[in-house]
VOGU-3710 file (C-alpha; in Angstrom, 3 decimals, decimal comma):
1> mdassiiraa> -18,609/154,317/153,354  -15,973/151,691/152,556  -16,121/149,348/149,557  -17,812/146,546/151,552  -20,584/148,840/152,738  -21,161/150,183/149,218  -21,381/146,679/147,703  -23,698/145,467/150,462  -25,981/148,506/150,154  -26,144/148,106/146,372
11> tfpwvrgrvl> -26,928/144,373/146,453  -29,045/144,198/149,618  -32,394/144,788/147,838  -31,620/142,039/145,315  -30,636/139,531/148,013  -33,658/140,476/150,095  -35,978/139,955/147,142  -34,347/136,671/146,159  -34,809/135,216/149,640  -38,421/136,399/149,695
21> rhigtiagle> -39,011/134,745/146,339  -37,647/131,385/147,461  -38,567/131,176/151,147  -40,976/128,431/152,162  -42,087/127,515/155,658  -40,358/128,890/158,751  -40,583/126,960/162,008  -39,022/127,806/165,352  -38,643/131,556/164,926  -39,371/131,888/168,636
31> hlpldgafvv> -36,040/130,177/169,370  -33,899/133,048/168,080  -32,532/134,904/171,139  -34,127/138,320/171,602  -30,781/139,842/172,566  -27,132/138,977/172,954  -24,682/137,208/170,649  -25,087/133,605/169,566  -23,568/131,045/167,206  -25,885/129,585/164,585
41> vpnhtsyfdh> -24,920/126,160/163,172  -26,773/125,387/159,928  -26,534/122,425/157,606  -24,935/123,426/154,321  -25,887/122,340/150,790  -25,791/125,592/148,769  -24,200/129,031/148,624  -27,745/130,347/148,973  -27,766/129,100/152,591  -25,901/132,127/153,900
51> fvvemlidaa> -28,365/134,597/152,429  -31,331/132,737/153,900  -29,669/132,798/157,331  -28,560/136,422/156,905  -31,927/137,821/155,822  -33,930/135,894/158,415  -31,751/136,918/161,364  -31,485/140,491/160,105  -35,294/140,704/159,907  -35,811/139,108/163,306
61> rgvptwmltk> -32,987/140,663/165,299  -31,724/143,597/163,262  -28,117/142,410/163,557  -25,757/141,027/160,898  -24,750/137,387/160,796  -21,025/137,016/160,279  -19,838/133,903/158,511  -16,605/131,980/158,986  -15,496/131,505/155,371  -12,619/129,494/153,914
71> eesfqnaprr> -9,507/131,532/153,091  -9,756/130,648/149,391  -12,757/132,986/149,108  -10,449/135,946/149,791  -7,706/135,165/147,271  -8,868/137,259/144,299  -10,122/140,837/144,531  -13,721/140,526/143,208  -14,512/137,504/145,360  -12,772/139,045/148,368
81> lwtrawygip> -14,818/142,241/148,064  -18,079/140,293/147,751  -17,300/137,975/150,674  -16,263/140,804/152,965  -19,308/142,815/151,952  -21,530/139,944/153,091  -19,881/139,557/156,482  -17,318/136,904/155,644  -14,517/136,262/158,148  -11,533/134,324/156,720
91> vgrdrptpst> -10,633/131,122/158,536  -7,932/128,546/157,817  -8,848/124,923/157,294  -6,536/123,762/160,093  -7,128/126,273/162,881  -8,268/129,892/163,376  -5,570/132,554/163,146  -5,252/135,316/165,775  -6,928/137,739/163,335  -9,877/135,351/162,998
101> mravhqvfad> -10,180/135,095/166,764  -10,093/138,883/167,127  -12,848/139,216/164,531  -14,990/136,615/166,306  -14,442/138,322/169,640  -15,660/141,590/168,105  -18,784/139,880/166,732  -19,632/138,679/170,231  -18,795/142,039/171,796  -21,152/143,750/169,338
111> qhalavypeg> -23,890/141,193/170,205  -24,130/140,074/166,602  -24,626/136,526/165,294  -21,883/134,220/164,040  -22,712/131,440/161,568  -20,428/128,432/161,287  -21,131/125,460/159,049  -20,070/122,668/161,407  -19,788/120,116/158,584  -16,899/122,173/157,213
121> trgdggellp> -18,095/121,952/153,600  -21,241/121,670/151,539  -23,094/118,379/151,726  -25,275/116,752/149,084  -28,529/117,060/151,018  -28,301/113,511/152,311  -26,925/112,420/155,672  -25,178/115,116/157,661  -21,401/114,993/157,678  -19,668/114,787/161,087
131> fkpgafrlal> -19,670/118,088/162,984  -16,265/119,615/163,601  -15,730/121,016/167,141  -14,414/124,472/166,105  -17,771/126,284/166,195  -18,480/124,928/169,636  -15,088/125,931/171,032  -15,792/129,469/169,804  -19,171/129,488/171,532  -17,628/128,195/174,756
141> rggvpivpfa> -14,891/130,813/174,638  -17,421/133,581/174,014  -19,963/132,290/176,552  -22,751/132,391/173,961  -25,435/129,820/173,087  -25,564/127,566/170,033  -28,672/127,841/167,838  -29,302/124,802/165,578  -30,609/125,806/162,142  -31,816/123,561/159,316
151> mvgsnavlpr> -32,664/124,312/155,680  -34,192/122,034/153,076  -34,414/122,884/149,389  -31,614/125,432/148,991  -29,505/123,047/146,879  -32,408/122,768/144,410  -32,796/126,575/144,266  -29,071/127,205/143,718  -27,259/123,939/142,887  -23,560/123,337/143,389
161> nslrfragrv> -21,337/124,846/140,671  -24,164/127,001/139,322  -24,911/130,716/139,429  -28,412/130,326/138,001  -31,356/130,190/140,379  -34,033/127,548/139,837  -37,648/127,503/140,936  -38,151/126,138/144,424  -38,636/126,926/148,079  -36,279/126,766/151,047
171> hvaigaplhp> -37,941/125,458/154,187  -36,375/126,505/157,508  -36,535/125,049/161,011  -34,776/126,634/163,994  -34,100/124,807/167,246  -33,936/125,880/170,856  -30,573/127,322/171,961  -28,103/124,791/173,328  -25,818/125,463/176,281  -22,735/123,584/177,488
181> dtslgkqaqa> -22,812/120,870/180,117  -20,651/122,580/182,732  -20,065/119,293/184,577  -17,683/118,310/181,739  -14,197/119,528/180,931  -13,733/122,139/178,195  -12,823/119,660/175,457  -15,631/117,327/176,460  -18,070/120,272/176,536  -17,221/121,135/172,916
191> edladrsrea> -17,583/117,524/171,803  -20,868/117,152/173,687  -22,216/120,373/172,141  -21,179/119,120/168,692  -22,985/115,814/169,229  -26,160/117,429/170,561  -26,133/120,044/167,800  -25,807/117,393/165,097  -28,744/115,492/166,572  -30,781/118,709/166,755
201> vaalievars> -29,988/119,765/163,171  -30,777/116,263/161,860  -34,159/116,363/163,603  -34,823/119,899/162,336  -34,079/118,827/158,757  -36,900/116,303/159,063  -39,188/118,993/160,491  -38,376/121,364/157,603  -38,817/118,571/155,044  -42,181/117,601/156,536
211> ngsthddrps> -43,398/121,201/156,649  -42,456/121,647/153,011  -44,234/118,522/151,822  -47,607/118,944/153,559  -50,031/121,770/154,285  -51,473/120,081/157,375  -49,371/122,034/159,883  -49,390/125,403/158,096  -52,065/126,958/160,398  -50,127/126,047/163,545
221> lavagaaald> -46,895/127,306/161,958  -48,624/130,593/161,167  -49,888/131,012/164,732  -46,432/130,247/166,162  -44,769/132,574/163,643  -47,224/135,387/164,432  -46,577/134,975/168,164  -42,812/135,037/167,607  -43,099/138,136/165,430  -45,229/139,783/168,092
231> slvvsrldds> -42,590/139,075/170,763  -39,828/140,421/168,543  -41,787/143,619/167,883  -42,551/144,067/171,584  -38,860/143,696/172,430  -38,053/146,594/170,048  -40,706/149,097/171,197  -39,446/152,231/172,909  -40,833/153,651/176,165  -43,676/155,355/174,307
241> gslssrdlrr> -44,732/152,136/172,581  -43,397/153,189/169,167  -41,203/151,286/166,736  -38,297/152,873/164,886  -38,599/153,092/161,105  -35,748/150,583/160,661  -37,298/148,052/163,019  -40,679/148,565/161,395  -39,211/147,829/157,945  -37,572/144,677/159,266
251> aryllrllre> -40,755/143,529/160,981  -42,768/144,063/157,814  -40,224/142,074/155,809  -40,277/139,259/158,356  -44,060/139,189/158,114  -43,794/138,894/154,318  -41,434/135,944/154,750  -43,896/134,243/157,084  -46,843/134,924/154,791  -45,161/133,288/151,809
261> ssddlalraq> -46,389/129,907/153,075  -49,611/130,921/154,866  -52,263/133,624/154,871  -53,647/132,673/158,277  -55,654/135,206/160,288  -52,930/135,350/162,937  -50,485/136,761/160,370  -53,041/139,112/158,817  -53,768/140,463/162,306  -50,068/141,181/162,759
271> evrlsglrlr> -50,083/143,048/159,447  -52,853/145,292/160,778  -50,903/145,850/163,982  -47,765/146,837/162,074  -49,878/149,196/159,979  -51,081/150,786/163,211  -47,494/151,233/164,409  -46,627/152,758/161,048  -49,507/155,225/161,316  -48,433/156,130/164,821
281> amstparlag> -45,097/157,375/163,513  -46,726/159,691/160,958  -47,745/163,298/161,327  -51,219/163,952/162,758  -52,885/164,750/159,397  -51,419/161,631/157,754  -52,324/159,523/160,782  -55,927/160,667/160,768  -56,150/160,219/156,991  -55,145/156,564/157,286
291> arglrrraer> -57,055/155,822/160,483  -60,386/154,962/158,870  -58,829/152,410/156,534  -57,029/150,767/159,452  -60,283/150,497/161,383  -62,096/148,928/158,428  -59,356/146,336/157,967  -59,325/145,426/161,659  -63,101/145,128/161,876  -63,258/143,048/158,695
301> llsedpqnsv> -60,740/140,583/160,099  -62,443/140,634/163,488  -65,579/139,223/161,848  -63,585/135,991/161,394  -62,555/135,860/165,061  -64,377/138,347/167,348  -62,167/137,435/170,318  -58,834/137,975/168,565  -56,645/139,747/171,130  -54,383/141,545/168,639
311> lnyvlgrwhl> -57,234/143,008/166,580  -59,227/144,033/169,656  -56,132/145,715/171,076  -55,517/147,584/167,794  -59,119/148,776/167,745  -58,858/149,819/171,383  -55,843/151,971/170,584  -57,680/153,305/167,526  -60,638/154,484/169,598  -58,308/156,124/172,118
321> gvpsalggsp> -56,203/157,887/169,501  -58,919/159,191/167,197  -61,065/162,219/168,153  -64,730/161,539/168,914  -65,732/163,685/165,908  -64,068/161,058/163,695  -65,490/158,045/165,516  -63,165/157,575/168,473  -64,667/156,536/171,805  -62,881/155,864/175,139
331> ataeyrfrva> -65,813/153,678/176,228  -65,495/151,520/173,103  -61,755/151,438/173,638  -62,280/150,097/177,155  -64,585/147,381/175,802  -62,064/146,347/173,145  -59,230/146,249/175,663  -61,259/144,067/178,022  -62,012/141,613/175,202  -58,333/141,634/174,255
341> rgsaatgdtr> -57,273/140,980/177,818  -59,672/138,072/178,142  -58,150/136,285/175,148  -54,509/137,372/175,449  -51,701/134,951/176,178  -50,633/134,494/179,783  -48,337/137,334/180,822  -49,429/139,704/178,039  -50,303/142,911/179,921  -50,706/145,332/177,012
351> aafgiidali> -54,508/145,257/177,126  -54,449/145,986/180,858  -52,512/149,179/180,186  -55,053/149,979/177,515  -57,831/149,609/180,087  -56,011/152,046/182,384  -55,670/154,599/179,573  -59,322/154,190/178,587  -60,531/154,616/182,179  -58,437/157,761/182,627
361> aqgrddeafa> -59,830/159,136/179,345  -63,328/158,662/180,801  -62,427/160,385/184,070  -62,652/157,150/186,085  -59,347/157,642/187,866  -60,125/155,531/190,911  -60,841/152,477/188,746  -57,707/153,148/186,710  -55,753/153,295/189,975  -57,147/149,886/190,955
371> vaqtlldelp> -56,171/148,283/187,650  -52,663/149,776/187,777  -52,145/148,581/191,324  -53,354/145,071/190,449  -51,169/145,063/187,363  -48,039/145,676/189,399  -48,688/142,417/191,219  -49,291/140,524/187,971  -46,285/141,608/185,906  -44,130/138,532/185,211
381> vaeprsglrr> -40,423/138,945/185,795  -39,553/137,037/182,583  -41,605/139,261/180,268  -39,253/141,096/177,832  -40,600/144,532/178,752  -41,530/143,798/182,362  -39,240/146,474/183,798  -40,536/149,142/181,425  -44,143/148,189/182,081  -43,608/148,190/185,828
391> rraerhlesi> -42,264/151,734/185,644  -45,170/152,702/183,424  -47,690/151,301/185,907  -45,948/153,166/188,726  -46,114/156,392/186,714  -49,844/155,855/186,225  -50,289/155,439/189,967  -48,261/158,556/190,718  -50,120/160,596/188,092  -53,555/159,575/189,331
401> askqtvtepi> -52,610/160,034/192,984  -51,342/163,531/192,273  -54,743/164,536/190,853  -56,935/163,176/193,587  -56,997/161,032/196,685  -58,339/157,571/196,067  -60,759/156,829/198,875  -62,291/153,536/197,738  -60,386/150,568/199,206  -58,837/148,120/196,756
411> tseraahv> -60,440/144,855/197,793  -59,560/141,414/196,460  -63,024/141,162/194,879  -62,546/144,439/193,008  -59,068/143,442/191,893  -60,438/140,163/190,554  -63,109/142,064/188,595  -60,558/144,066/186,614
//
């Protein structure tokens, strides 16, 4: 490990904990791209801003956020080591040097995030300063989207010219990615992106400020945050439906960030789901030892919302994965999956695969064949794991067909029933 890696590893837990301590509401998590590089353009009022951006994107995407940082931050050894450790890239005030451009190109090639404060310096928390076009030229050159990002409260948590943290919360709002207007020339595209980004960040500041001052929208924020977390987790699952230990740690941290401002059922249901994924990665004895507690938690939460799709899906998987001697039941699993499918979001096909697995476990291969065949027609192209799920459905069909010949015709009425 080099010096930067050692410093970052040693200070990462402290930074992580500090952000968790001071995070407030988070809106717009669903706007972070699931893959690929992007340029994030935040407003800037405090040195704490970078760590909020860094920890949030690391938790959501599992990639570092590199920061264009003024050359003065690299002039003395201690500050240079710290800045490099936390993904600083030196940039001149007048124009980027060739070494800066090479570093930015590598960030994009690695599909990481690049943060650029388009105001060029820290503001006072009032009106945004004019946006400089440099960040937008970089995005155009790299062919990556711009993600507007707003923070309110960071200057109260860590004021200018202070190293002492104060009590307070940082409220975050993230906007939809912005893309260039290709009908314009290159210079005009950069200027147009700068103008639209400034408008977006200004509007997001008001959203973050409003979310921080009232509790009226906290339930809807929680539901949106839970859905975004769910999508991020789904995008990281492997072919077997498991999550790596690193991705699981990040997902659990992201959930803790979201729960700092709300304890809504939607977020508690995601906690149960992540616990199920954690159990899945354990050895069989450890998994069975923790299974009963997971079931109790899911059923307790389900009493608040019997139709909750996430909790019903978790319980369906529980009944499929636990031996009958310990309470598992393929028939109960099928019931839970059907409830989950009835209340799932449009395009969410996980419960349908659960139904297939539950039918096969009961020896009802012809019905499982019907569901798998219907599912192939339903899979949306835009779903993050559509290709994987299509191959999985095809494997189900091949597996069932190899065991027996399905003689019952698949009618439209039967397909509608499943």
